[in-house]
C-alpha positions as CSV (number, residue, x, y, z in Angstrom):
1,X,-147.3,-40.6,135.8
2,X,-144.7,-38.5,137.7
3,X,-141.8,-40.2,135.8
4,X,-143.5,-39.7,132.4
5,X,-144.3,-36.1,133.2
6,X,-140.7,-35.4,134.4
7,X,-139.4,-37.1,131.2
8,X,-141.4,-34.6,129.1
9,X,-140.4,-31.8,131.4
10,X,-136.7,-32.8,131.1
11,X,-136.9,-32.7,127.3
12,X,-138.4,-29.2,127.4
13,X,-135.8,-28.0,130.0
14,X,-132.9,-29.6,128.2
15,X,-134.1,-27.9,125.0
16,X,-134.4,-24.5,126.6
17,X,-131.1,-24.8,128.6
18,X,-132.7,-23.8,131.9
19,X,-132.9,-25.5,135.2
20,X,-136.6,-25.4,135.5
21,X,-136.8,-26.2,139.2
22,X,-139.7,-23.8,139.7
23,X,-141.7,-25.5,137.0
24,X,-141.0,-28.8,138.6
25,X,-142.2,-27.5,142.0
26,X,-145.4,-26.2,140.4
27,X,-146.2,-29.5,138.8
28,X,-145.5,-31.5,141.9
29,X,-147.7,-29.3,144.1
30,X,-150.5,-28.5,141.7
31,X,-150.8,-31.7,139.6
32,X,-149.6,-34.4,141.9
33,X,-150.6,-33.0,145.3
34,X,-147.1,-33.1,146.8
35,X,-146.8,-30.9,149.9
36,X,-144.9,-27.7,149.1
37,X,-142.1,-28.3,151.6
38,X,-141.5,-31.8,150.2
39,X,-141.6,-30.4,146.6
40,X,-139.0,-27.8,147.5
41,X,-136.7,-30.4,149.1
42,X,-137.1,-32.7,146.1
43,X,-136.4,-29.9,143.7
44,X,-133.2,-28.7,145.3
45,X,-131.9,-32.3,145.8
46,X,-132.5,-33.0,142.1
47,X,-130.4,-30.0,141.2
48,X,-127.3,-31.8,142.6
49,X,-127.3,-34.2,139.7
50,X,-128.1,-31.7,137.0
51,X,-125.5,-29.1,138.2
52,X,-122.8,-31.8,138.8
53,X,-122.8,-32.9,135.2
54,X,-123.2,-29.4,134.0
55,X,-120.3,-28.1,136.2
56,X,-117.9,-30.9,135.0
57,X,-118.8,-30.1,131.4
58,X,-118.4,-26.3,131.7
59,X,-115.0,-26.6,133.6
60,X,-113.7,-29.0,130.9
61,X,-114.8,-26.6,128.1
62,X,-113.1,-23.7,129.9
63,X,-116.5,-21.9,130.5
64,X,-116.1,-21.7,134.2
65,X,-113.8,-20.0,136.7
66,X,-114.1,-22.8,139.1
67,X,-112.0,-21.4,142.0
68,X,-114.2,-18.2,142.1
69,X,-117.3,-20.4,141.7
70,X,-116.3,-22.7,144.6
71,X,-115.7,-19.8,146.9
72,X,-119.0,-18.1,146.2
73,X,-120.8,-21.5,146.3
74,X,-119.1,-22.3,149.6
75,X,-120.6,-19.2,151.3
76,X,-123.9,-20.0,149.4
77,X,-123.9,-23.4,151.1
78,X,-124.2,-21.7,154.5
79,X,-127.0,-19.5,153.2
80,X,-128.9,-22.4,151.8
81,X,-128.7,-24.5,154.9
82,X,-129.9,-21.5,157.0
83,X,-132.6,-20.8,154.4
84,X,-134.1,-24.3,154.9
85,X,-134.8,-23.4,158.6
86,X,-136.7,-20.3,157.4
87,X,-138.6,-22.3,154.9
88,X,-139.7,-24.8,157.6
89,X,-141.3,-22.1,159.6
90,X,-143.5,-20.7,156.8
91,X,-147.0,-21.9,156.5
92,X,-147.6,-23.9,153.3
93,X,-150.2,-21.5,151.7
94,X,-147.9,-18.5,152.4
95,X,-144.9,-20.4,151.1
96,X,-146.7,-21.2,147.9
97,X,-147.4,-17.5,147.3
98,X,-143.9,-16.5,148.2
99,X,-142.4,-19.1,145.9
100,X,-144.7,-18.0,143.1
101,X,-143.5,-14.4,143.5
102,X,-139.9,-15.5,143.5
103,X,-140.5,-17.4,140.2
104,X,-142.1,-14.4,138.6
105,X,-139.1,-12.3,139.6
106,X,-136.7,-15.0,138.2
107,X,-138.5,-14.8,134.9
108,X,-138.1,-11.0,134.9
109,X,-134.4,-11.2,135.7
110,X,-133.8,-13.7,133.0
111,X,-135.6,-11.4,130.5
112,X,-133.3,-8.6,131.7
113,X,-130.2,-10.7,131.4
114,X,-130.9,-11.7,127.8
115,X,-131.2,-8.1,126.9
116,X,-128.3,-6.6,128.8
117,X,-126.0,-4.3,127.0
118,X,-122.5,-3.3,127.9
119,X,-121.5,-6.5,129.8
120,X,-118.0,-7.7,129.5
121,X,-117.6,-9.3,126.1
122,X,-114.1,-10.7,126.8
123,X,-113.3,-13.5,129.2
124,X,-111.7,-12.5,132.4
125,X,-109.3,-14.4,134.7
126,X,-109.7,-15.7,138.3
127,X,-110.3,-13.0,140.9
128,X,-107.6,-11.5,143.1
129,X,-108.1,-13.7,146.1
130,X,-106.1,-11.3,148.3
131,X,-108.6,-8.5,147.6
132,X,-111.0,-7.5,150.4
133,X,-113.5,-6.3,147.8
134,X,-113.6,-9.8,146.3
135,X,-114.2,-11.5,149.6
136,X,-116.9,-9.0,150.5
137,X,-118.7,-9.5,147.2
138,X,-118.3,-13.3,147.4
139,X,-119.7,-13.5,150.9
140,X,-122.7,-11.3,150.1
141,X,-123.4,-13.0,146.8
142,X,-123.1,-16.5,148.2
143,X,-125.1,-16.0,151.3
144,X,-128.0,-14.1,149.6
145,X,-128.3,-16.4,146.6
146,X,-127.9,-19.5,148.8
147,X,-130.5,-18.2,151.2
148,X,-133.0,-17.8,148.4
149,X,-132.3,-21.4,147.2
150,X,-132.8,-22.7,150.7
151,X,-136.0,-20.9,151.3
152,X,-137.6,-21.5,148.0
153,X,-136.0,-24.7,146.7
154,X,-134.8,-23.0,143.5
155,X,-131.3,-22.6,142.0
156,X,-131.4,-18.8,142.0
157,X,-129.7,-19.0,138.6
158,X,-130.6,-15.5,137.3
159,X,-129.5,-13.8,140.6
160,X,-126.1,-15.6,140.5
161,X,-125.5,-14.8,136.8
162,X,-126.4,-11.2,137.2
163,X,-124.0,-10.9,140.1
164,X,-121.2,-12.5,138.2
165,X,-121.8,-10.2,135.2
166,X,-122.2,-7.0,137.1
167,X,-120.2,-7.4,140.3
168,X,-117.4,-9.6,139.1
169,X,-117.1,-8.6,135.5
170,X,-117.5,-12.1,133.9
171,X,-118.4,-12.5,130.3
172,X,-121.8,-14.1,129.6
173,X,-120.2,-17.4,128.7
174,X,-118.2,-17.5,132.0
175,X,-121.2,-16.4,134.0
176,X,-123.3,-19.2,132.6
177,X,-120.6,-21.8,133.3
178,X,-119.5,-20.6,136.7
179,X,-123.1,-20.4,137.9
180,X,-123.3,-24.2,137.6
181,X,-120.2,-24.5,139.9
182,X,-121.8,-22.1,142.4
183,X,-125.1,-23.9,142.6
184,X,-123.6,-27.4,143.3
185,X,-122.6,-26.8,146.9
186,X,-125.8,-24.7,147.5
187,X,-127.9,-27.7,146.3
188,X,-126.0,-30.2,148.4
189,X,-126.4,-28.0,151.6
190,X,-130.0,-27.2,150.9
191,X,-130.8,-30.9,150.4
192,X,-129.2,-31.7,153.8
193,X,-131.4,-29.1,155.5
194,X,-134.6,-30.3,154.0
195,X,-133.6,-34.0,154.6
196,X,-133.1,-33.3,158.3
197,X,-136.5,-31.8,158.5
198,X,-138.0,-34.9,156.9
199,X,-139.1,-33.1,153.7
200,X,-137.8,-35.8,151.3
201,X,-139.5,-38.8,149.7
202,X,-136.9,-41.0,148.1
203,X,-139.3,-42.7,145.6
204,X,-140.5,-39.3,144.4
205,X,-136.9,-38.0,144.2
206,X,-135.8,-40.9,142.1
207,X,-138.7,-40.5,139.7
208,X,-138.0,-36.7,139.3
209,X,-134.2,-37.2,138.8
210,X,-134.5,-40.1,136.4
211,X,-137.1,-38.4,134.3
212,X,-135.5,-35.0,134.1
213,X,-132.0,-36.3,133.5
214,X,-133.0,-38.6,130.6
215,X,-135.3,-36.0,129.2
216,X,-132.7,-33.2,129.4
217,X,-130.2,-35.3,127.5
218,X,-132.7,-35.8,124.7
219,X,-134.0,-32.3,124.6
220,X,-130.5,-30.7,124.5
221,X,-129.9,-32.4,121.1
222,X,-132.5,-30.1,119.6
223,X,-131.2,-26.8,121.1
224,X,-128.9,-25.8,118.2
225,X,-131.7,-26.2,115.7
226,X,-134.1,-23.8,117.5
227,X,-134.4,-20.0,116.7
228,X,-132.9,-17.7,119.3
229,X,-136.3,-16.1,119.9
230,X,-137.8,-19.4,120.8
231,X,-135.0,-20.3,123.2
232,X,-135.2,-16.9,124.9
233,X,-138.9,-17.1,125.2
234,X,-138.6,-20.6,126.7
235,X,-136.0,-19.4,129.3
236,X,-138.3,-16.6,130.4
237,X,-141.6,-18.4,130.4
238,X,-140.4,-21.5,132.2
239,X,-140.2,-19.9,135.7
240,X,-143.3,-17.7,135.0
241,X,-145.3,-20.8,134.0
242,X,-144.3,-22.5,137.3
243,X,-145.5,-19.4,139.2
244,X,-148.8,-19.4,137.4
245,X,-149.4,-23.1,138.1
246,X,-148.7,-22.5,141.8
247,X,-151.0,-19.5,142.0
248,X,-153.8,-21.4,140.3
249,X,-153.4,-24.2,142.7
250,X,-153.5,-21.8,145.7
């Protein structure tokens, strides 16, 4: 049942072009009775595979500034690992409510991002790595977004994309591609933290990863045929739906 559900979920997520970790968390907790901490650990570990393939694809297509992404993601890895320790100390019922609130916020930020005006329309180049401003922004962006991922088991995609658009002056295309590079080390580090705490069931992990990867591959084939309004709605409603599922469960 979990594999079949994740297969359908993967098709929806691949179609919408969104990570959907929050929706996966909601289903695991509310439908299948998986403890919240285990669901968070499983979700962030599954992101390793989705972001790895996505990162390689975006770098090859020239959509990502991989050096900048690796630096931000490197600091994010520290934040994610530390965030898992915070998550461990939060009571399950409270963590469910906090995760729900974070998913609602993610949905709002995605809505804002899809309607942003005045963002850089032209591609930019790699940052000036000798600049103190760049390193300050990279450290803050990485640690904050990584910490959110570690605590709540989500990719923090809208937070990262908005930071790249506003603070680093990326074009939307570059922000989308570079975000995948940033998330990869965050997902790896967060997974290690949850694994050390024992919040990982390998059978569950394999079912989630296999189902979502296969489903995403199938769903992505229909993306270009969909109206933009439908895609935008799916991107916004995916994390919000995950939050509602968790709140109803709680």
